[in-house]
N, C-alpha and C positions, 0 to 999 in steps of 0.2 A: 433652810429659809434665807440665808445669806445667798446660797447659789440662786435662788429663785429670783430674788431681787436684782443679784448683777445681771442675769440673763433678760428679764424684763426692760432695765436700764439701756442694756446693749440693743435690744430689739428696737426700742423706741429711737436710740440714737443712730441706728442702721438707717430707720425709715426717712429720719429727718435727712441723713446725707444723700440718700437716693432722691428725694425731692430737690434738694438743693443743686444736685448734679443736673437732674433732668431740666431745672428751670436757670440753669447757668448761661449766660451767653457770652460771646466773645467780646471782649473789651476793646472798644475804639482806640485810634492812636492817642486820642487827646488823655484817654483813661490811663495809658500805661504809664507806668512809673519810670520811664527813660525820656531824656530830653535831649537833643543833640546841640552842642554849642561849637560852632565853627571857631569860636576864639579861644577854645580851651587849650590848655598847655599838652593836652595829650592826643591832640589830633581832631580834625574836623569828623573823622567817621568813627570815633570813639564816644561811646555814649556815657552820661553822666547819670548815675542812678538818683532821680531826683525825687527821694524821699526822706521826710524827716522820720526820726525814731517814735515808736509809739508813746503815748503819754504815759503809760504805765510803766514804763522804762525807768530803770534808777538813773542817775547821772553817771554813774561810772559805766553802766552798761551802753548807755548813749554814746560815751567816747569810743568804747569798744567797736560798737555796731558801724560808725562814722570811719574809725581807722580800718576796718576791713573793707568797706567800699571802696576808700582811697587805694588799700592794695589790689583789689579786683580789677580798677579803672587803670592802674598802672603796669598792670602785666598783661592786659588785652592787646590782641593784634600783632602776635609774635608767636610762632610755635617753633619747638625744639625737636628737630627730626635727624637722627642720625649724628648727633654731636654739633649741630649747626643751627644758629637761629635764622629763621626767616619770615621777614614781615609778612603779614596776612590780611586779607580784605575779602569779602563776600564773593567779588568776581574772581577770585583766584580758584574757587572750587566749583567741580560740576558733579551734579547730584545723579546718584544711580539708583534712588529710590529709597522709599521707607523700610527699614529693616526692624522696627520695633516701637511700641508707644506705651505710655503709662501716664500716672497722674503727675508726673514731674516733666514731662515733655515727650516729643517725638524723637527717634534716633535715625539718622540716613546714613547710608553708605555715600560716601562722597571722594572724591578724587582732588588733592591739593596740588594743583597743576606744577606750581614752582619747585617741588621737590617730586613730584612724580608719584606721589603717596596716596594709597588708598587707606581710608581710616573711617570709623565710626563717629559720628558728629550728633551729639545729643542737644537738641534747639529747647530751650526752656523759656516760656514765655514769660515775662515781668508783668505782672497784673496790675502793679500800682499799689499793693498792700505791703505794709512792713513785715507781715509774717511770710508772705511768699518771697520777699526778697532775703529773709533770713535763711529761707530753705535753699534758695540758690547759693547762698554764700558758704552755707555749710558744705555743699556739693562741691562747690570750688575749694573750699579751705581744705578738705580731704583729699581729693583728687590730686589736686595741685601738690600738695606736700608730702604726697606717700611715694616712697622710692623702694619698694618691695617686690619681690619676684611674683608673690600670689595676689597682688592688687592690678587691676587693669591699669595700663599706663596712660597716662595723659601727656599730650604733646603741648596743650596751650589752650587758651579760650580767645574767643572773638566775641565782642559785644555789638550787635547790628541795633536798628532803628528800633526793634521790639522784641527781639531775643538775645540770650545769653547762649553761645555756643560753646559746648565744650567738645574738645578733638581729641579722641581717644584711639588707642590701637584696636584693629579689626579683629575680633577673635572668629573662631569658626563657628561655635554653637553653643546653647547653653543645656544643661543637663534635662531640663524640663522637656525640650523639644527633643533630645536624644532619647529618651525614654518613650516617646511617641513613635519614634522611629524604630526601635528596637521592639517595641510592643512585647515587652518582656523585662526580666531583671537585669540590672548592671552587675557585671561580675564583682565578687567581694575584694578581688585584687585592685580592681579600679577604685572602688569605695574606699579602700584603704588610703591609696594614694588622695583621694578626695577630701576625706576627713583630716589628712594630715595637714594638706594645704590650707583647708579653711579654718582649722584651728590656729595653726601658725599666722594666717592673716589677722584674724580676730585679735590675737594677743598682740601683734604687732602694734595695731591700730590702738588698742587699748592702753599699751605701755608707751608708746613713742608719741601718740598725740591725743590720748584722753578721750577717744569716741568709742562708741558702741553701735553695732549696726542696725538692730532690730528688724530686720527682715530678711534673715537667711532661709533660703528657699531654693530648690533647683533651677528655677529660671534666673536667679542671680548667681549662680556658679557657672562660670564658662569655660571653655577648654579651647586652646588652639591648636594649630596641625602638627605643631611640636610635642602635644600631649599635656602642656603646661596648663593646671587648673588654677583660675583666678577668681576672686571675689569682685563683684560690681553693685552697682546701684547705690547711689549718692543722693538720695531725696530727701523725704521729709525728715526734719531734724527737731530737735527740744533740747533745752538745756537740763544738764543734770546737776544737783546739788548732793555733795557727799556720795559721789558715784551711784546715785539713785535717779531714775526716770520716772515720771509721773503719768506721762501720755498714753492714756490706755487705749485708743483707737489706730494709733500709727502702727503700719504694718500690715501684711495679709493674715487675716483671722484664722486661715487653714493651719497656721503654724505658729500661733499665739500660745504661749506658756499659759498654765492655769492662773499662775497669781498675778498675771497681767489682766486676765477675764474676770476674776474674783478676788481681789485684794484680800490677805488675811486680816487687814486693818483698813476698813473702808475709809476711816478717818486719814490713813497714810497710806495712799494707793502706787507705792513706788515699787521698782523692781531694779535689779541689777543685770550683769553680763550674763547670768545664768539663765536670762530668759532666752538668750542666743544659744545657748547651750541645748535648751528644749527644741528650738527650731531646727538645729543641726540633727538631733536624734530622730525627729520626725520625718527628716528629708531623707536622712539615709535608710530608714524604714521604707519610706516609698520607693525609693531607687533599688533596694535590694529585693523587693517583692513585685516590682513593676506595676503597683498601683497605692493610690492614697490609703492609709492604713484605717482611716474613718469611713467605712464603706456606706452605701444607701443614704448619702446626703446630699441633699438636693438645695439647700440653703446655707448660709454662712452661720444662722442661728442654730440647726440642726449640728453643724459642728462644733460649737461653741459648746452645746449642751452635753455632747459626747466626751468632748475634753475635759468637762467637769466631772461627768458622773461615771464615765466608764473608765476601765482599767487601763493604763497606758500604753501606747504602742510599742510592740516588741515583735522580735524575727520570730517566725514560727517554728515549731519545734521540729516540722517535718523537712525542713529547709537544711542544705548542707552547708552551714556556717560555722565557722571557728569558734570556740569557746572565747576567745579575747574579742571577735566582734560583736557577740551575743552581750557580753558583760559591758563593752563600752557604750552599745545601745542602750542597755538597761540604765546605767549611771547617766546619760544624757536625758533620758525620758523619766525621771524620777519625778513624781508629782509635788514631792515635799521639796520646795525650792531651799531649804536649808541643808537637806542632805544631796542636793545635786552638786556635783564637781563643778568648780571654775576653769579657766584655761591651762593655768600652771600645773594642775592635777591632771588633766586630760592630756597635756602633752608628755606625762611620764607613763602614761597607761601603755600597756603591752602592743596594743593594736595599732597604735601610732608609732611605736619603736620597731616594728617588724622589718628586717632587712628588705623584703621585698617591695615595700613601700617606695623606695628609692629607685630600684631597678625594673618595677613593672612597665613594660612597654606600651603608654596609653595611647602614643600617637598611633601604634598600629592598629590597636583595638578601635580608634576613632576612625580611620580610615576603612577598616572593615565594616563598621556600622554604615558609614557613607556610601560604599560601595555597594552595599545591599541594598538599600534604598534606590540607588541610581540604576540599577541592575533592571529594573522593571521598565518595560517599553514605554508605559504612558506614565513614568515618573515626572511630576510638573515642575519639578526644579530643573532637572536635566532638559528636558524640552525646552525651558525658559531660557537655558544659555546660549550665547551667540555660537554660531558653528565653530569659530576659532577656538572657544573655550569648552566644548564638549569634551569630557574626558575620554582620553584614549585607553585600551586595554592594560597599559601599562604604567600608566599614570594617574595620581588621584588628586593633583594639586588644585583642578578646577572646584573640586567637591567642598574645599574647605572655605569656598566663598559664601557658605549658607550659614551665615550669622544670625544671630538671633538675641538682640540684645532686648530681653522683656522687662521694661523698667517696672518695678513693683511700686507700691504705694508706702513702703517704709523707708527708710535710709538711717543716717548715721545721726548720732546723738553726742554733743560736746560736753565733756565733763567740766564743772567749775571748780577748779583747784584753789 
C-alpha cells in the first residue's frame, strides 16, 4: 500500500513539474535578483545579489545566507590559472559554443584570452528567488573550496548582469556519452578505476566539506585526456539535519534509491549518503552491460515502479566479471538501506583495492574509443573540426575536445553540523 501511495504522489508531482516547466518564462532584467552598483567597493562590473533571505529562515540562517553572498561577491572577477591570478570580465572570453545544458544552467566552451586558456564555463541565471540563489551558492561553495584530484577544478567565478559564470577545467567527455560511442560495455578494468575515483571523491566531500552529491550518474562522471576520472555537477542543493536529507525530488529519478522514492517512515522522509551508493551501483551496472539496467521503460514513473517492485540491478551471470566486482555491485544495490554500506566500508572493498586500479591505462583506452568514432568518414565531430584541428593518423589530441558536461537535475547537499 505504501508503495502505491508513494508512486501516486510522485506521478502527481512529476505532472506538476512538467506543467511548471512548460509554463516557465524567461525573467526580464527587472525580475533578476541582481543589481549593478557602480559605486560598489567590489567594482562597477561586479553584481550585488539583491535578495533578502526568505521569511521562513531563522535569524541564524539569515546571517549565514548573507555572509555567503558577501563571500561570493568578494571572490568574483578573478581566475587562478597556472598559479597566477588574472582579473576577468565578460569581454575577456571568446565563445566556442554550447557543450551542455541542464536545469542549473548552460555550459559553454570558452577561451579566456589573457591566459590563452580554453575552459568550460557554466552560466547560471539568477532568477531572483531565494531558493535559486541558495542553489547557486551551494554550487559555488563546493566547487570553489574543493581541492581534490577527483573533483572538477574551478578556476574562479564571474558575476555578470544576469548570470553567474563558473569557470572550470575542460574535460574530454562524460561516461554517458562514452557509452553511446562505444555502443557496448565499458571494460571492468576501467570501471574499477571509475568506482575508486568516485567513492574517494564522495568520501572527500562528505568528510572535508560535509556535503553529499545526490545525483551520481554516468553523465556526471567525467574523464580527461590523461585518463583522470572526476565527479562534477554542483546544482540543486538542500540543507541536511543530522546528516539526513529530506528532498525526495532532487536528482535524476532513474538512479534514485528506493528509500528516496518510498521512505520507510513517511513522517520522516530522510536519507543519507547511502542513497549515492545506490546510484553508483546502478551506474556501474549500466556501464558494465552497456545499457540501462531497468529495460523497457518509457517514462520515469515506470522506472520508479521497477525500482520499488523488482529485484535490484546486478551483473548478469553470463558476463565475464570478477567475483570482487560482482560483490561490490551487489552491496551498492542493496535495497535495504540499513544493510547498504557507506563510503568507508566501500573503500576497504577488494574491488577498490585491486592494484590494477592504479595502473590501468584509461588514457589509452579513451583515445582508442575516440579514434574508433572518428575513423568513420561521416563522423560529425571530425567533420566539424577546423582543418588545422583534424586529427592526424599519429595524434589524437584534437579528439579530446569532445567535452560533454551534461548538467543534471541534482547536486550537492550541505550538512548542518
